[in-house]
C-alpha positions as CSV (number, residue, x, y, z in Angstrom):
1,X,0.1,0.1,-0.3
2,X,2.6,2.3,0.6
3,X,4.3,1.4,-2.5
4,X,1.5,2.5,-4.5
5,X,1.5,6.0,-2.6
6,X,5.4,6.4,-3.0
7,X,5.0,5.7,-6.8
8,X,2.0,8.0,-7.2
9,X,4.0,10.7,-5.6
10,X,7.0,10.2,-7.5
11,X,4.9,10.6,-10.8
12,X,3.4,13.5,-9.9
13,X,6.5,14.9,-8.9
14,X,7.9,13.4,-12.3
15,X,4.9,15.5,-14.0
16,X,5.4,18.9,-12.4
17,X,9.4,18.7,-13.2
18,X,8.2,17.8,-17.0
19,X,6.1,20.8,-16.9
20,X,8.6,23.1,-15.3
21,X,11.2,22.0,-17.5
22,X,9.3,22.8,-20.9
23,X,8.3,26.3,-19.7
24,X,11.8,27.1,-18.4
25,X,13.1,25.7,-22.2
26,X,10.6,27.4,-24.3
27,X,10.0,24.4,-25.5
28,X,6.9,24.1,-27.9
29,X,4.9,21.2,-27.6
30,X,1.7,19.6,-29.4
31,X,-0.9,17.8,-28.0
32,X,0.4,14.7,-29.5
33,X,3.9,14.9,-27.5
34,X,2.1,15.5,-24.4
35,X,-0.4,12.5,-24.8
36,X,3.0,10.3,-25.8
37,X,4.3,11.6,-22.3
38,X,2.0,11.0,-20.2
39,X,1.2,7.4,-21.8
40,X,4.7,6.7,-21.5
41,X,4.8,7.8,-17.3
42,X,1.9,5.5,-16.8
43,X,3.3,2.5,-18.9
44,X,6.3,2.8,-16.6
45,X,4.0,2.8,-13.5
46,X,2.4,-0.2,-14.6
47,X,5.9,-2.1,-15.4
48,X,6.6,-1.2,-11.5
49,X,3.4,-2.6,-10.2
50,X,3.6,-5.7,-12.4
51,X,7.4,-6.0,-11.1
52,X,6.7,-5.8,-7.4
53,X,3.3,-7.3,-7.4
54,X,5.1,-10.4,-8.7
55,X,7.6,-10.1,-5.9
56,X,4.7,-9.7,-3.5
57,X,3.0,-12.9,-4.8
58,X,6.3,-15.0,-4.5
59,X,7.7,-15.4,-7.8
60,X,10.8,-13.3,-7.9
61,X,11.9,-15.2,-11.4
62,X,8.7,-14.0,-13.2
63,X,9.0,-10.7,-11.8
64,X,12.8,-10.6,-13.4
65,X,11.7,-11.9,-16.5
66,X,8.4,-10.0,-17.4
67,X,9.4,-7.1,-15.5
68,X,12.7,-7.2,-17.5
69,X,11.2,-7.7,-20.9
70,X,8.5,-4.9,-20.3
71,X,11.2,-2.4,-18.7
72,X,13.1,-2.6,-22.0
73,X,9.9,-1.1,-23.9
74,X,9.6,1.3,-21.1
75,X,13.3,2.4,-21.4
76,X,13.3,2.6,-25.4
77,X,9.9,4.7,-24.9
78,X,11.8,7.2,-22.8
79,X,14.5,7.5,-24.8
80,X,12.8,8.0,-27.8
81,X,10.6,10.7,-26.0
82,X,13.7,12.5,-25.1
83,X,15.4,12.5,-28.5
84,X,12.0,13.4,-30.6
85,X,10.2,15.5,-27.9
86,X,12.4,17.1,-25.4
87,X,15.7,18.0,-27.3
88,X,16.3,20.2,-30.0
89,X,12.8,21.6,-29.9
90,X,13.3,25.3,-28.5
91,X,11.3,28.3,-30.5
């Protein structure tokens, strides 16, 4: 239960940081880039929840295998967002 609160607080902090970062750097973001960013954060939260739920259920091998495969997609998504949405998009 405490893990979900911490994860939710961390997600809200990351969203607030991204908004401040975009405003400070004068980055022009379209609606689709905000949508991809929010979906990426939600997917990352989902991956972390799957990982910790498998550990809580007593299946550490499943947590590492499935969580690892899903985490690779999340990392690729984050790198692509950073490269094509948040970098080199100044007004």
